[in-house]
C-alpha positions in Angstrom: 0.0 0.0 0.0 1.5 3.4 -0.9 2.8 5.4 2.1 0.4 8.3 1.6 -2.6 6.0 1.5 -1.5 4.5 4.8 -1.0 8.0 6.3 -4.3 9.3 5.2 -6.2 6.4 6.6 -4.3 6.6 9.8 -4.8 10.3 10.2 -8.4 10.2 8.9 -8.2 14.0 9.1 -9.7 16.7 7.1 -7.6 19.8 6.6 -9.7 22.1 8.7 -9.3 25.8 9.5 -6.5 26.3 12.0 -8.5 28.4 14.4 -11.3 26.0 15.2 -13.7 27.1 17.9 -11.8 27.4 21.2 -8.4 26.8 19.7 -5.5 28.9 18.5 -3.9 28.3 15.1 -0.3 27.9 14.1 1.3 30.4 11.7 0.9 28.4 8.5 -2.0 26.0 8.3 -2.8 23.5 11.1 -4.8 20.4 10.2 -6.4 18.7 13.3 -8.7 15.8 13.2 -12.4 16.7 12.7 -13.7 17.9 16.1 -10.3 18.0 17.7 -8.7 21.1 19.1 -5.0 22.0 18.7 -3.6 24.9 20.7 0.0 26.2 20.6 1.4 26.2 24.1 4.9 27.4 22.9 6.3 28.4 19.6 10.0 29.0 18.9 11.7 29.4 15.5 15.4 29.7 14.4 16.1 31.4 11.1 19.7 31.0 9.8 20.1 33.3 6.8 23.1 32.5 4.6 23.2 35.7 2.4 26.3 34.5 0.6 24.5 31.4 -0.9 20.9 32.9 -0.8 19.8 30.0 1.4 17.5 30.1 4.5 17.7 27.3 7.1 14.3 27.4 8.9 13.9 25.5 12.2 10.8 25.5 14.3 9.7 23.7 17.4 6.4 23.7 19.1 4.5 22.3 22.1 0.9 21.5 21.2 -1.8 21.3 23.8 -4.1 18.6 22.3 -5.4 15.2 23.1 -5.5 14.3 19.4 -3.4 11.2 18.3 -2.1 13.0 15.3 -2.5 16.1 13.2 -0.8 17.9 10.3 0.3 21.3 9.2 1.4 23.0 6.0 4.5 25.2 5.4 5.0 27.3 2.3 8.5 27.8 0.8 9.7 29.5 -2.4 11.6 26.4 -3.6 11.7 22.7 -2.8 13.3 22.3 0.7 15.8 19.8 2.0 15.1 18.4 5.4 17.5 17.6 8.3 16.9 16.8 12.0 18.3 19.2 14.6 19.5 18.6 18.1 16.9 20.2 20.3 19.7 21.4 22.6 20.1 24.3 20.1 17.0 25.9 21.6 18.3 25.4 25.2 21.6 26.9 24.4 20.1 29.9 22.6 17.8 30.6 25.5 20.7 30.4 28.0 22.9 32.7 25.8 20.3 35.5 25.7 19.0 35.2 29.2 19.6 38.2 31.5 22.7 38.3 33.5 22.3 37.7 37.2 24.2 40.1 39.4 24.6 39.3 43.1 25.2 42.3 45.4 24.7 43.3 49.0 21.2 44.5 49.8 21.1 48.2 50.5 19.3 49.2 53.7 16.4 50.7 51.8 15.9 47.7 49.4 12.9 45.4 49.8 13.6 41.9 51.1 12.2 40.3 47.9 14.7 41.8 45.4 13.7 42.5 41.8 13.5 40.7 39.4 14.8 32.5 -5.0 17.2 30.8 -7.4 19.7 28.3 -6.1 23.2 29.7 -6.1 26.5 27.8 -6.7 27.2 25.3 -3.9 23.6 24.6 -3.0 21.1 22.3 -4.8 17.6 22.9 -3.5 16.4 19.5 -4.5 19.5 17.3 -4.0 18.5 13.7 -3.2 14.9 14.8 -2.7 13.1 14.5 -6.1 11.6 11.1 -6.7 9.8 9.7 -9.6 6.2 11.1 -9.9 3.7 9.2 -7.8 0.1 8.5 -8.6 -1.6 11.9 -8.1 -4.4 14.2 -9.1 -4.0 16.1 -12.4 -1.8 19.2 -12.3 -0.3 18.3 -8.9 3.4 17.5 -8.6 4.8 15.5 -5.6 8.4 16.7 -5.4 9.5 14.6 -2.4 8.3 12.5 0.4 10.1 11.1 3.4 9.9 10.4 7.1 12.2 12.5 9.4 12.3 12.9 13.2 9.2 10.8 13.4 7.2 13.0 11.1 5.9 12.1 7.6 6.6 14.9 5.1 5.5 15.5 1.5 6.2 18.5 -0.8 3.5 19.5 -3.3 3.0 22.1 -6.0 0.4 22.9 -8.6 -0.7 25.6 -11.0 -3.8 26.3 -8.9 -4.6 26.0 -5.2 -7.8 24.2 -6.0 -5.8 21.4 -7.6 -3.9 20.7 -4.4 -7.2 20.8 -2.5 -8.6 18.2 -5.0 -5.5 16.1 -4.6 -6.0 16.1 -0.8 -9.7 15.2 -1.2 -8.7 12.2 -3.5 -6.4 11.1 -0.7 -9.3 11.0 1.8 -8.9 14.5 3.2 -11.9 16.6 4.2 -11.0 20.1 2.8 -12.9 23.3 3.3 -12.6 26.6 1.4 -10.2 28.1 4.0 -7.3 25.9 2.7 -7.7 27.1 -0.9 -7.9 30.7 0.2 -4.8 30.4 2.4 -2.8 28.6 -0.3 -3.7 30.8 -3.3 -1.1 33.6 -2.8 1.7 31.0 -2.6 0.5 28.9 -5.5 0.2 32.0 -7.7 3.9 32.7 -7.0 5.0 29.2 -7.8 5.8 28.3 -4.2 5.9 24.7 -2.8 3.6 23.5 0.0 5.2 21.1 2.5 2.8 19.0 4.6 4.0 17.6 8.0 2.3 15.1 10.2 2.8 14.9 13.9 1.8 11.8 15.9 2.3 10.8 19.5 3.8 7.5 20.6 1.4 4.8 21.9 0.5 5.3 25.6 1.8 8.9 25.7 -0.7 11.5 26.9 -0.6 15.2 27.5 1.0 17.9 25.4 2.6 16.9 22.1 6.1 18.3 21.5 7.5 18.3 18.0 11.0 17.2 17.3 13.0 20.0 15.6 13.3 19.7 11.8 15.2 22.1 9.6 13.9 23.2 6.2 16.7 24.4 3.9 15.7 26.2 0.8 16.9 28.8 -1.7 15.2 32.2 -1.5 16.0 35.8 -2.3 14.9 37.1 1.1 14.6 35.6 4.5 11.1 35.2 5.8 8.9 33.6 8.5 5.6 32.0 7.4 3.4 34.4 9.4 0.2 34.3 7.2 -2.8 32.6 8.9 -6.3 31.7 7.7 -9.1 34.0 8.8 -10.6 32.8 12.1 -14.2 31.6 12.5 -16.8 34.3 13.6 -16.8 33.1 17.2 -13.0 33.3 17.5 -13.0 36.7 15.8 -15.5 38.0 18.3 -13.4 36.7 21.3 -10.5 38.5 19.8 -12.5 41.7 19.5 -13.4 41.4 23.2 -9.7 40.8 24.2 -10.6 37.3 25.4 -7.9 35.3 23.5 -4.9 34.1 25.5 -1.5 35.5 24.8 0.5 33.7 22.1 4.3 34.0 22.5 6.3 33.6 19.3 10.1 33.7 19.8 12.3 34.1 16.8 16.1 33.8 16.8 17.6 35.2 13.6 21.2 34.3 12.8 22.9 36.2 10.0 25.6 38.7 9.1 23.9 41.7 10.6 21.1 42.9 12.9 17.7 42.8 11.1 14.2 44.0 11.6 10.9 42.5 10.5 7.9 43.8 8.6 4.7 42.2 7.3 4.5 41.7 3.5 6.1 43.7 0.6 4.1 46.8 1.7 6.1 46.8 5.0 3.2 46.8 7.4 4.4 47.0 11.0 5.1 43.8 12.9 4.3 43.7 16.7 7.5 41.7 17.4 10.1 43.5 19.4 13.9 43.2 19.7 15.0 41.8 23.0 18.6 40.8 22.3 21.2 41.3 19.6 25.0 41.0 19.3 27.8 39.3 17.3 28.6 35.8 18.6 32.1 34.8 19.8 33.9 31.9 18.0 33.1 29.6 20.9 29.4 30.5 20.9 29.3 29.9 17.1 31.0 26.5 17.4 28.5 25.5 20.1 25.3 26.1 18.1 26.8 24.9 14.9 27.5 21.6 16.6 23.7 21.0 16.9 23.1 21.5 13.2 23.7 19.1 10.3 22.9 21.5 7.4 23.0 20.5 3.8 25.3 22.3 1.3 28.0 24.9 2.1 27.6 27.4 4.9 29.2 30.8 5.0 32.0 31.4 7.5 31.5 33.8 10.4 31.1 36.0 12.1 27.5 35.5 12.9 25.1 38.0 14.5 22.2 36.7 16.6 19.0 38.8 17.1 16.1 37.6 19.2 12.5 38.8 18.8 9.4 38.3 20.9 5.9 38.6 19.4 3.1 38.5 22.0 0.2 39.7 19.8 -3.1 37.9 20.1 -4.6 37.8 17.6 -1.7 38.2 15.2 -2.0 40.4 12.1 -1.3 37.4 9.9 -2.4 38.9 6.6 1.0 38.2 5.0 4.4 36.6 5.7 7.0 38.2 7.9 10.0 39.5 5.9 13.4 40.4 7.4 15.6 43.3 6.2 18.8 45.0 7.5 18.1 47.3 10.5 19.4 50.8 10.4 20.4 50.3 14.1 23.3 47.9 14.2 24.1 48.5 17.9 24.3 45.6 20.4 22.0 45.2 23.4 21.0 42.6 25.9 18.2 42.1 28.4 18.5 44.1 31.6 20.3 42.2 34.3 18.5 40.6 37.2 19.6 41.8 40.6 19.8 39.3 43.4 20.4 40.8 46.8 22.5 38.9 49.4 22.5 39.5 53.2 25.1 42.1 54.1 26.8 42.4 57.6 28.8 45.4 58.7 32.6 44.6 58.6 33.2 45.9 62.2 30.3 43.9 63.6 31.5 40.7 61.8 35.0 41.0 63.3 33.6 41.8 66.7 31.5 38.6 66.7 34.6 36.5 65.6 36.6 37.9 68.5 33.9 37.2 71.0 33.6 33.6 69.8 37.3 33.1 70.2 37.2 34.5 73.7 34.4 32.2 74.7 36.2 29.2 73.4 39.4 30.1 75.3 37.5 30.6 78.5 35.7 27.2 78.2 39.0 25.3 77.5 40.0 23.2 80.6 42.9 24.6 82.5 45.8 22.5 83.7 47.0 23.1 87.4 50.7 23.6 88.0 52.5 20.9 90.1 
């Protein structure tokens, strides 16, 4: 039985709108099982932009609050990506690197006790070892590649019309609504590829579902983050209007030659994301995070500049993708330090107590009588 037939029968899922009632959607297009809810508990992305080779390495990890056995989501890219698994310690090391410094100091007398707190360039083949012979498919749809990586089934699709991909999905036992076609149309019109991932939990494992980190490496003229989202249902839109949606934290680490800033779409609409950390990495820091990556093709040599963003908008203005450009401000900055106060004793008082202790010990010592 073909792999995709097994997958679709296992998933038995329709590609539904991401923001189903009571849920929060992923940037891109989430596909839960019919009637299931998938909420994003945490969302972190790493974008490594190799301007020399015009290649973006895009890594994303999420924790999904869902009881569903499995679900899928779609990611658009300008060209056919290559896939590689990433050591999840990359996220830990980046978080540690950009954390605020902790300064310990004596507590002043007035301080409170609690303290404070897209053409491939030379050296990179966008489809190396990825393009297989065409598989049985719906008319006008091309399957560029399929594989399993980091426990996730992956397929890369393209078509001349978004409706053709929707029909392909229907023929493969998907239940597709109009939101998918609407979401895909801008990408298909530009000749982009649609990569479908499928997450599934191990047998007997309950609770939140955490994805293993997978890197998509693809040729592109400009680095971007897939920020576009489908329009929410009416009930979710009303909750957003009333300010009843929970906060959604998106953390983006951008590694490149220089400090960057983000804007939404070619018209440069403002992005609610803010800079929280940026500076050039040392050779030791670069060696540490590169050790977690097994990237395809050549990679420019350093130095590398790391910039971290936080986006807490809910709902997000996901009308288009997030594009990154050079920032006019190339200064370095870090998070404000955290002050931890320690108990302070006056020097004179401390030495007085030491002297008293010595005197008491001498007085208590048994005395020997002279003969």
